[in-house]
C-alpha positions in Angstrom: -4.4 -17.2 -11.2 -1.0 -16.3 -12.8 -2.8 -14.7 -15.8 -5.1 -12.8 -13.4 -2.1 -11.6 -11.4 -0.4 -10.4 -14.5 -3.5 -8.7 -15.9 -5.2 -7.3 -12.8 -2.8 -7.6 -9.8 -2.7 -9.5 -6.5 -6.2 -8.6 -5.2 -7.8 -9.9 -8.4 -5.7 -13.0 -8.4 -6.6 -13.9 -4.8 -10.3 -13.5 -5.7 -9.8 -15.7 -8.8 -8.0 -18.4 -6.8 -10.7 -18.5 -4.1 -13.4 -18.8 -6.7 -11.7 -21.3 -8.9 -9.9 -23.6 -6.5 -12.9 -25.5 -5.0 -14.0 -26.4 -8.5 -10.5 -27.5 -9.5 -10.1 -29.6 -6.4 -13.5 -31.2 -6.8 -12.8 -32.0 -10.4 -9.5 -33.6 -9.6 -11.0 -35.5 -6.8 -13.7 -37.0 -9.0 -11.5 -37.7 -12.0 -8.5 -39.2 -10.2 -10.1 -40.6 -7.1 -8.0 -38.4 -4.9 -9.0 -36.3 -1.9 -7.8 -32.9 -3.0 -8.1 -30.2 -0.3 -6.2 -27.1 0.9 -4.7 -27.4 4.3 -2.3 -25.3 6.3 -1.0 -24.4 9.7 -3.6 -21.5 9.9 -7.0 -23.2 9.5 -9.4 -21.0 7.5 -12.3 -23.3 7.4 -12.4 -26.0 10.1 -15.1 -27.9 8.1 -12.7 -28.4 5.2 -9.1 -27.7 6.0 -7.9 -29.3 9.3 -4.7 -31.3 8.6 -4.8 -34.9 9.6 -1.9 -36.5 11.5 0.2 -37.2 8.4 -0.4 -33.7 7.0 0.6 -32.1 10.3 3.8 -34.1 10.3 4.6 -32.9 6.7 3.7 -29.3 7.5 5.9 -29.4 10.6 8.8 -30.8 8.6 8.3 -28.1 5.9 8.4 -25.4 8.6 11.5 -26.9 10.3 13.3 -26.9 6.9 12.1 -23.4 6.1 13.4 -22.1 9.5 16.8 -23.5 8.4 16.6 -21.5 5.1 15.3 -24.3 2.8 12.5 -23.3 0.5 9.3 -25.3 0.5 9.7 -26.3 -3.2 13.0 -28.1 -2.4 11.5 -30.1 0.5 10.7 -33.7 0.1 7.7 -35.2 1.7 8.5 -37.6 4.6 6.8 -41.0 4.8 
């Protein structure tokens, strides 16, 4: 996605991400035994991306910290 962004701009990078991500997530899920999905506060696909209770808690904590000026990459995940 970063290479596509650099070469062809944001529209192309979004398209690349949407086409590549399901394969990457599926590959990681199979190889690692993880459940890899994309979730968020704005659900795009109710069949695939509704956050469970723990994910909702984490997203709410991220939002709370972001509202205080903390960036997502500096937030730790609550247990």
